[in-house]
NUTORFI-731135 format. One line per 2 residues: number of its first residue (from 1); for each residue z, x, y of C-alpha. Coordinates in steps of 0.2 Angstrom, whole numbers, plus 5000, padded with zeros to 4 digits. Example, Ala and Ser with C-alpha at 12.3 -4.5 7.8 and 13.67 -1.06 7.14 Angstrom:
1) 5039,5062,4978  5036,5068,4995
REM end
This chain:
1) 5301,4524,5268  5310,4508,5266
3) 5328,4515,5265  5342,4507,5276
5) 5344,4518,5292  5360,4524,5299
7) 5362,4519,5317  5370,4533,5326
9) 5370,4528,5344  5368,4512,5354
11) 5353,4511,5366  5356,4494,5373
13) 5357,4499,5391  5341,4510,5389
15) 5332,4495,5381  5338,4483,5394
17) 5331,4495,5408  5314,4497,5400
19) 5313,4478,5397  5314,4475,5416
21) 5297,4475,5426  5306,4482,5441
23) 5309,4498,5432  5290,4502,5433
25) 5287,4497,5451  5280,4483,5460
27) 5263,4483,5451  5271,4478,5435
29) 5276,4459,5434  5279,4458,5415
31) 5284,4469,5400  5280,4466,5382
33) 5290,4474,5368  5285,4479,5351
35) 5299,4484,5339  5298,4494,5323
37) 5312,4501,5312  5310,4518,5321
39) 5304,4514,5338  5303,4502,5352
41) 5287,4501,5363  5287,4494,5380
43) 5270,4488,5387  5271,4489,5406
45) 5255,4488,5417  5242,4501,5412
47) 5255,4511,5402  5265,4510,5386
49) 5282,4519,5384  5288,4523,5367
51) 5307,4525,5364  5313,4532,5347
53) 5328,4523,5340  5344,4533,5338
55) 5343,4532,5319  5344,4543,5303
57) 5334,4540,5288  5332,4551,5272
59) 5315,4557,5279  5319,4556,5298
61) 5333,4561,5310  5332,4555,5328
63) 5351,4556,5330  5353,4565,5346
65) 5345,4564,5363  5339,4582,5361
67) 5331,4578,5344  5322,4563,5352
69) 5316,4574,5366  5309,4587,5353
71) 5300,4574,5343  5293,4565,5358
73) 5285,4581,5364  5279,4585,5346
75) 5272,4568,5345  5262,4570,5361
77) 5256,4588,5355  5251,4582,5338
79) 5242,4567,5343  5232,4575,5358
81) 5222,4583,5344  5213,4567,5341
83) 5217,4556,5356  5220,4567,5371
85) 5216,4553,5383  5229,4541,5376
87) 5244,4553,5376  5249,4556,5394
89) 5266,4565,5391  5285,4563,5390
91) 5297,4556,5403  5316,4555,5402
93) 5327,4541,5405  5341,4548,5417
95) 5358,4543,5423  5363,4550,5440
97) 5382,4554,5441  5392,4548,5455
99) 5410,4550,5462  5414,4533,5454
101) 5408,4538,5437  5392,4535,5427
103) 5378,4529,5438  5363,4518,5435
105) 5349,4522,5423  5332,4526,5430
107) 5315,4530,5422  5312,4548,5427
109) 5321,4555,5441  5333,4570,5443
111) 5348,4563,5434  5355,4568,5417
113) 5343,4564,5403  5350,4551,5391
115) 5334,4547,5382  5316,4552,5381
117) 5300,4542,5380  5282,4545,5375
119) 5270,4539,5388  5253,4533,5383
121) 5238,4525,5391  5239,4506,5386
123) 5224,4500,5376  5218,4482,5371
125) 5226,4478,5354  5210,4469,5350
127) 5202,4486,5349  5213,4491,5334
129) 5203,4493,5318  5214,4482,5308
131) 5211,4468,5321  5192,4472,5320
133) 5193,4471,5301  5202,4454,5302
135) 5189,4447,5313  5174,4453,5303
137) 5169,4465,5318  5171,4481,5308
139) 5154,4487,5303  5144,4501,5296
141) 5141,4511,5312  5160,4510,5317
143) 5166,4516,5300  5153,4530,5299
145) 5158,4535,5316  5176,4535,5310
147) 5172,4545,5295  5164,4558,5306
149) 5179,4559,5317  5190,4561,5302
151) 5179,4575,5296  5179,4584,5312
153) 5198,4583,5314  5201,4589,5296
155) 5189,4604,5299  5199,4609,5315
157) 5217,4605,5308  5228,4620,5304
159) 5229,4626,5286  5246,4624,5277
161) 5246,4636,5262  5264,4633,5260
163) 5263,4614,5257  5254,4602,5246
165) 5247,4607,5229  5253,4601,5212
167) 5272,4602,5216  5270,4591,5231
169) 5261,4578,5222  5273,4579,5207
171) 5287,4576,5220  5278,4561,5228
173) 5276,4553,5211  5295,4556,5207
175) 5299,4548,5224  5288,4533,5220
177) 5297,4531,5203  5314,4530,5212
179) 5307,4518,5225  5300,4506,5213
181) 5317,4507,5203  5326,4501,5219
183) 5313,4489,5226  5303,4482,5212
185) 5316,4472,5202  5314,4453,5206
187) 5298,4456,5215  5286,4465,5204
189) 5281,4464,5186  5291,4478,5178
191) 5279,4480,5164  5265,4483,5176
193) 5275,4495,5186  5280,4505,5170
195) 5261,4505,5166  5256,4512,5183
197) 5269,4525,5183  5265,4531,5165
199) 5246,4532,5170  5250,4542,5185
201) 5261,4554,5174  5247,4555,5162
203) 5234,4559,5175  5244,4572,5184
205) 5243,4586,5172  5224,4584,5171
207) 5222,4588,5190  5237,4599,5193
209) 5226,4615,5193  5214,4607,5204
211) 5228,4602,5216  5234,4620,5217
213) 5216,4627,5219  5213,4616,5233
215) 5229,4622,5242  5225,4640,5239
217) 5207,4637,5246  5212,4629,5262
219) 5211,4610,5259  5230,4607,5263
221) 5231,4606,5282  5241,4598,5296
223) 5234,4581,5294  5237,4564,5301
225) 5248,4558,5287  5247,4539,5291
227) 5229,4536,5292  5226,4517,5290
229) 5216,4505,5301  5231,4500,5312
231) 5232,4518,5318  5214,4519,5324
233) 5208,4511,5340  5190,4509,5348
235) 5193,4518,5364  5179,4520,5376
237) 5167,4516,5362  5174,4530,5351
239) 5186,4528,5336  5202,4537,5340
241) 5215,4542,5327  5233,4540,5335
243) 5251,4539,5329  5250,4553,5318
245) 5267,4558,5309  5277,4570,5319
247) 5294,4568,5311  5292,4575,5294
249) 5280,4589,5290  5280,4584,5271
251) 5271,4568,5276  5258,4577,5286
253) 5255,4594,5278  5244,4587,5264
255) 5228,4588,5256  5214,4582,5267
257) 5207,4571,5254  5224,4563,5252
259) 5224,4560,5271  5207,4551,5270
261) 5212,4542,5254  5224,4531,5264
263) 5210,4524,5275  5199,4521,5259
265) 5213,4512,5250  5217,4501,5266
267) 5199,4495,5267  5199,4491,5248
269) 5216,4482,5250  5208,4471,5264
271) 5194,4466,5252  5181,4477,5261
273) 5174,4487,5246  5157,4490,5255
275) 5166,4498,5270  5178,4508,5259
277) 5163,4515,5250  5153,4519,5266
279) 5168,4528,5274  5171,4538,5259
281) 5153,4543,5256  5151,4547,5274
283) 5166,4558,5274  5160,4567,5259
285) 5143,4569,5267  5150,4577,5282
287) 5163,4588,5272  5154,4592,5256
289) 5171,4591,5248  5165,4585,5232
291) 5169,4599,5220  5186,4592,5214
293) 5184,4573,5216  5194,4571,5200
295) 5210,4571,5211  5204,4556,5221
297) 5209,4542,5209  5227,4549,5209
299) 5227,4551,5228  5221,4533,5230
301) 5234,4526,5217  5248,4536,5225
303) 5243,4528,5242  5243,4510,5235
305) 5259,4514,5226  5268,4518,5242
307) 5262,4502,5250  5267,4492,5235
309) 5286,4497,5235  5287,4498,5254
311) 5281,4480,5254  5293,4475,5240
313) 5308,4483,5249  5302,4474,5265
315) 5301,4457,5256  5319,4459,5250
317) 5325,4462,5268  5315,4448,5275
319) 5325,4432,5281  5310,4421,5283
321) 5304,4413,5266  5286,4412,5271
323) 5285,4430,5277  5295,4436,5262
325) 5282,4428,5250  5268,4436,5259
327) 5276,4453,5257  5279,4450,5239
329) 5261,4445,5236  5255,4461,5245
331) 5266,4471,5235  5259,4464,5219
333) 5241,4467,5226  5244,4485,5230
335) 5251,4487,5213  5236,4480,5205
337) 5225,4491,5216  5235,4507,5211
339) 5232,4503,5193  5214,4499,5195
341) 5211,4516,5204  5217,4525,5188
343) 5207,4515,5176  5189,4519,5179
345) 5175,4516,5167  5165,4531,5161
347) 5154,4538,5174  5135,4536,5175
349) 5120,4542,5185  5108,4531,5194
351) 5093,4538,5203  5084,4527,5216
353) 5067,4534,5221  5053,4528,5232
355) 5043,4532,5247  5051,4532,5265
357) 5054,4514,5271  5056,4507,5253
359) 5074,4503,5255  5082,4517,5245
361) 5097,4520,5256  5101,4502,5259
363) 5101,4498,5240  5111,4514,5236
365) 5124,4509,5249  5125,4491,5243
367) 5126,4496,5224  5139,4510,5226
369) 5155,4499,5228  5149,4490,5211
371) 5148,4505,5201  5164,4511,5193
373) 5182,4509,5199  5185,4506,5218
375) 5179,4513,5229  5163,4515,5218
377) 5150,4528,5216  5146,4544,5226
379) 5130,4542,5234  5121,4559,5235
381) 5107,4558,5248  5094,4571,5252
383) 5093,4566,5270  5112,4569,5273
385) 5112,4584,5262  5097,4592,5272
387) 5106,4589,5289  5122,4596,5282
389) 5114,4612,5275  5105,4614,5292
391) 5122,4613,5301  5116,4598,5313
393) 5123,4581,5316  5117,4567,5306
395) 5108,4559,5321  5099,4575,5326
397) 5081,4577,5322  5076,4593,5312
399) 5061,4603,5316  5047,4605,5304
401) 5053,4621,5296  5067,4611,5288
403) 5054,4601,5278  5044,4615,5270
405) 5042,4614,5251  5055,4629,5250
407) 5067,4620,5261  5065,4604,5251
409) 5068,4613,5235  5084,4620,5242
411) 5089,4602,5247  5085,4595,5229
413) 5095,4609,5221  5110,4605,5232
415) 5109,4587,5227  5108,4591,5209
417) 5123,4603,5210  5133,4590,5219
419) 5129,4576,5207  5134,4587,5193
421) 5151,4591,5201  5154,4573,5205
423) 5150,4568,5187  5162,4582,5180
425) 5175,4574,5191  5173,4557,5183
427) 5164,4549,5198  5148,4539,5195
429) 5134,4545,5206  5119,4537,5214
431) 5105,4549,5219  5095,4543,5234
433) 5079,4553,5236  5060,4551,5237
435) 5058,4559,5220  5039,4558,5221
437) 5036,4572,5209  5038,4570,5190
439) 5048,4586,5189  5060,4580,5202
441) 5063,4564,5192  5066,4574,5176
443) 5078,4586,5184  5089,4571,5189
445) 5088,4565,5171  5093,4582,5165
447) 5109,4582,5176  5115,4566,5167
449) 5110,4573,5150  5120,4589,5153
451) 5135,4579,5158  5133,4567,5143
453) 5133,4552,5154  5121,4537,5154
455) 5106,4538,5166  5094,4525,5173
457) 5081,4527,5187  5075,4514,5199
459) 5058,4515,5208  5056,4505,5223
461) 5039,4500,5229  5032,4489,5243
463) 5016,4487,5253  5011,4502,5264
465) 5011,4491,5280  5029,4487,5276
467) 5034,4505,5274  5027,4510,5291
469) 5034,4495,5300  5052,4499,5293
471) 5051,4517,5297  5044,4514,5315
473) 5059,4502,5318  5073,4514,5314
475) 5085,4519,5327  5100,4531,5326
477) 5097,4534,5307  5099,4550,5297
479) 5082,4550,5290  5069,4559,5301
481) 5054,4550,5292  5040,4544,5304
483) 5025,4533,5301  5015,4549,5299
485) 5027,4555,5285  5024,4538,5277
487) 5005,4541,5278  5006,4558,5270
489) 5018,4551,5256  5005,4537,5252
491) 4993,4551,5247  5005,4558,5235
493) 5000,4558,5216  5017,4552,5210
495) 5011,4552,5192  5018,4540,5179
497) 5035,4533,5184  5043,4527,5168
499) 5058,4519,5177  5060,4501,5180
501) 5050,4496,5196  5058,4485,5209
503) 5048,4476,5222  5057,4479,5238
505) 5046,4471,5251  5057,4455,5253
507) 5075,4453,5259  5087,4466,5255
509) 5097,4453,5245  5082,4450,5233
511) 5080,4469,5230  5099,4470,5226
513) 5098,4456,5214  5084,4464,5205
515) 5093,4480,5204  5109,4472,5198
517) 5099,4463,5184  5092,4480,5178
519) 5109,4488,5178  5117,4474,5170
521) 5129,4471,5184  5138,4454,5185
523) 5133,4443,5200  5143,4445,5216
525) 5159,4435,5217
REM end
């Protein structure tokens, strides 16, 4: 997307009109302007007005007033799926004809339309998720809420059986090869680029059948297409996805996992591996889309590849030396990340057991980014599996019927089946469950044995009073465990647990350090 545009029509008079506060009425005293290669956004009072530039790229054509009207209307319609409160409508810039010739331009009015604008409710830029990430204000509840929002959006998005699949991925890889050839020389290590492209070409045939199967079973949908942190805003305490791609269907009619992969890659690039792991795991918890996770490394690598050659092309056009150097450094980091996604170590299975309140989920969450290639291990958790099977939101409490021995057996069977699927897809797995019965622990071990991967179990234990205190203090958590549940669990005969025992009564950092030592992980950098 870094090609040089063809400017087909000057819009200086329209831009001048929209840059004047008086255009918007007496309540607006200043106008801020944000420019990109395809649009100019004017921030005026409580509204934002987006003008599409009269340009043509290989992937975009805004050459005529009518085409710009069409894509303005399409942008509003597409983005109202996820951000209806932000997208207010479309308004023309008009010119009233007079006896003396062309009259003055006006925003709206009944004159002849000469251009069109998307009108949005203005929001605080500090609420953009990329700003929150830069300030260290992006936390687990926010990214979990974001993952839930993406899962809901994908579930309702229209299926596109005529798009996606292996042919679309093959075309994207070829496009990246051409873009690297144009942008990389003088900016990126050519041997590194060649290694990446070779690895992607080697990976593609191994997942081609899965890509086509996903298309035929409804996983290719009309997605967002540009799902990174800057296109998410915290609005009225909810994460909203906005600025979805409207100008080229091939960018948006894609596999839902490829759509989500952009966000995961963006978090990884920003050196937020824990949040990248959390958002992916929460998305998979909500969707159960784990049957073909073997496609994920290629999807992540493709996303990083695109950002690498786009950054390299931008560096070549940048006139400011410092900014050019930043872009070159970004291009190299994206390239390294694209390679890392395709170079995972062999998968393994880790089980974390213990009574409610022992810290299993916190430990699993903390370990996940450190197991395997980024974004780390799939955490398969009985609590989220139980809620998903019951068809309720993760924050909703289940009735006692969902905790009968028969119901719990179904949950454990689902956890084991998902773990096997993830391992088959080359993803390491952490099972997070009480695992109080010996046969349950053996069943998890058997999954690893059948998959031919290493297994280790960790057993967390702490004082009963600590278990009860932790459970009593939980708020807005997935687990339904209560102090009464802890009391019942303390009466269990768990038998002999021949896994390494970890004392989890102290600070979470101490528990994590013990687990790292048992697993042979290096200390955090």
